C-alpha positions as CSV (number, residue, x, y, z in Angstrom):
1,M,0.0,0.0,0.0
2,K,2.9,2.4,0.8
3,N,4.5,1.9,-2.6
4,W,1.2,2.6,-4.3
5,R,0.8,5.9,-2.4
6,K,4.4,6.8,-3.1
7,S,3.9,6.1,-6.7
8,A,0.7,8.0,-6.9
9,L,2.3,11.1,-5.1
10,G,5.1,10.9,-7.6
11,V,2.7,10.9,-10.6
12,A,0.7,13.8,-9.0
13,R,3.9,15.9,-8.5
14,R,4.9,15.2,-12.0
15,W,1.4,16.1,-13.3
16,L,1.6,19.4,-11.5
17,K,5.0,20.2,-13.0
18,F,3.7,19.1,-16.4
19,N,0.8,21.5,-16.1
20,A,3.0,24.3,-14.8
21,V,5.2,23.9,-18.0
22,G,2.1,23.6,-20.1
23,A,0.7,26.8,-18.7
24,M,3.9,28.6,-19.7
25,G,3.6,26.9,-23.1
26,I,0.1,28.1,-23.4
27,C,1.3,31.6,-22.9
28,V,4.0,31.1,-25.6
29,Q,1.4,29.7,-28.0
30,M,-1.2,32.4,-27.3
31,I,1.3,35.2,-27.8
32,A,2.6,33.6,-30.9
33,V,-0.9,33.0,-32.4
34,Y,-1.9,36.5,-31.6
35,V,1.2,38.1,-33.2
36,L,1.0,35.8,-36.3
37,G,-2.8,35.6,-36.7
38,T,-3.8,39.1,-35.7
39,A,-0.9,41.4,-35.8
40,L,0.7,39.9,-38.9
41,D,-2.7,38.8,-40.4
42,A,-1.3,35.3,-41.2
43,N,-3.7,32.5,-42.1
44,S,-5.4,31.1,-39.0
45,L,-4.3,27.5,-39.4
46,A,-0.7,28.5,-40.4
47,A,-0.5,30.8,-37.3
48,T,-1.9,28.0,-35.2
49,G,0.7,25.4,-36.5
50,L,3.6,27.8,-36.0
51,A,2.4,28.8,-32.6
52,V,2.0,25.2,-31.4
53,E,5.5,24.4,-32.7
54,A,6.9,27.3,-30.7
55,A,5.1,26.0,-27.6
56,V,6.3,22.4,-28.3
57,L,10.0,23.5,-28.4
58,H,9.6,25.6,-25.3
59,N,7.8,22.8,-23.4
60,F,10.5,20.3,-24.3
61,V,13.3,22.4,-22.7
62,W,11.3,22.8,-19.5
63,H,10.2,19.2,-19.3
64,E,13.8,18.1,-19.8
65,H,15.0,20.3,-16.9
66,L,12.0,20.3,-14.6
67,T,9.2,17.8,-15.2
68,W,11.3,14.7,-16.0
69,S,14.7,16.0,-14.6
70,D,15.1,12.6,-12.9
71,R,15.2,10.9,-16.3
72,K,18.1,12.7,-18.0
73,A,19.0,11.9,-21.6
74,G,22.6,11.5,-20.8
75,T,24.4,12.4,-24.1
76,R,23.8,15.1,-26.7
77,G,22.9,12.3,-29.2
78,R,20.2,10.9,-26.8
79,L,19.0,14.5,-26.1
80,F,18.7,15.1,-29.8
81,L,16.9,11.8,-30.3
82,R,14.6,12.7,-27.4
83,L,13.8,16.0,-29.0
84,L,13.0,14.3,-32.2
85,T,10.7,11.8,-30.4
86,F,9.1,14.6,-28.5
87,N,8.4,16.5,-31.7
88,A,7.2,13.3,-33.5
89,T,4.8,12.3,-30.7
90,T,3.8,15.3,-28.6
91,G,4.3,17.7,-31.5
92,V,2.1,15.6,-33.8
93,V,-0.6,15.2,-31.1
94,S,-0.5,19.0,-30.3
95,I,-0.3,20.2,-33.9
96,G,-2.7,17.7,-35.4
97,G,-5.1,18.0,-32.5
98,N,-4.9,21.7,-32.3
99,L,-5.4,22.2,-36.0
100,A,-8.4,19.8,-36.1
101,I,-10.0,21.3,-33.0
102,V,-9.3,24.9,-34.0
103,W,-10.8,24.3,-37.4
104,L,-13.9,22.6,-35.9
105,L,-14.5,25.2,-33.3
106,M,-13.9,28.1,-35.7
107,S,-15.9,26.8,-38.6
108,E,-18.8,25.0,-36.7
109,A,-19.1,26.9,-33.4
110,H,-17.9,30.3,-34.8
111,M,-15.5,30.6,-31.9
112,M,-12.7,33.2,-32.0
113,L,-9.1,32.0,-32.8
114,V,-7.5,32.5,-29.4
115,A,-10.5,30.9,-27.5
116,A,-10.5,28.0,-30.0
117,N,-6.7,27.5,-29.4
118,L,-7.3,27.4,-25.6
119,C,-9.9,24.7,-26.0
120,A,-7.6,22.7,-28.2
121,V,-4.7,22.9,-25.8
122,A,-6.9,21.6,-23.0
123,A,-8.2,18.7,-25.0
124,C,-4.7,17.5,-26.0
125,S,-3.1,17.8,-22.5
126,V,-4.0,14.4,-21.0
127,V,-2.8,12.5,-24.1
128,N,0.4,14.5,-24.2
129,F,1.2,13.7,-20.5
130,V,0.8,10.0,-21.1
131,V,2.9,10.1,-24.3
132,N,5.6,12.1,-22.5
133,D,5.7,9.9,-19.4
134,R,5.5,6.5,-21.2
135,I,7.5,7.2,-24.5
136,V,9.6,10.4,-24.7
137,F,10.9,10.6,-21.0
138,R,10.4,7.0,-20.0
139,A,12.6,5.8,-17.2
140,A,16.0,4.3,-18.0
141,G,15.9,0.6,-18.4
142,R,12.2,0.5,-19.1
143,D,11.5,-1.8,-21.9
144,A,10.4,0.1,-25.1
145,S,7.5,-2.4,-25.6
146,V,6.0,-1.3,-22.2
147,T,5.1,2.1,-23.5
148,G,1.4,1.5,-24.1
149,M,-0.9,4.3,-23.2
150,C,-3.2,2.4,-21.1
């Protein structure tokens, strides 16, 4: 029972760190989407995609140094591979999910761009936590086949 509690507390602490980094990433994304989509009058979906990528890169740095700091990559090569994996997983979930949700909310619900982006970020956050914990920042020695999301 003690191990279960300790594990649950560890996940809860990591979830809080993940969300703190995510909150900063939301700020990065919202500023970028505003500047690109409103101030520079870029296409809404292009602005969203670029803003999400800016947030993805921002979040990777913070997750590496804060959220999963106990699971260091070790070498520059592994860090680069981790960044590629992060972009290929979390980036795809974030960009694909955000583009689809923003399109849906703007075209069907007539929601404003920034509000649609906030809804999209919230919808993708749980999936991203699991992907990061189980795949991108998995514990050393953890078998790659044990990365299922459930």
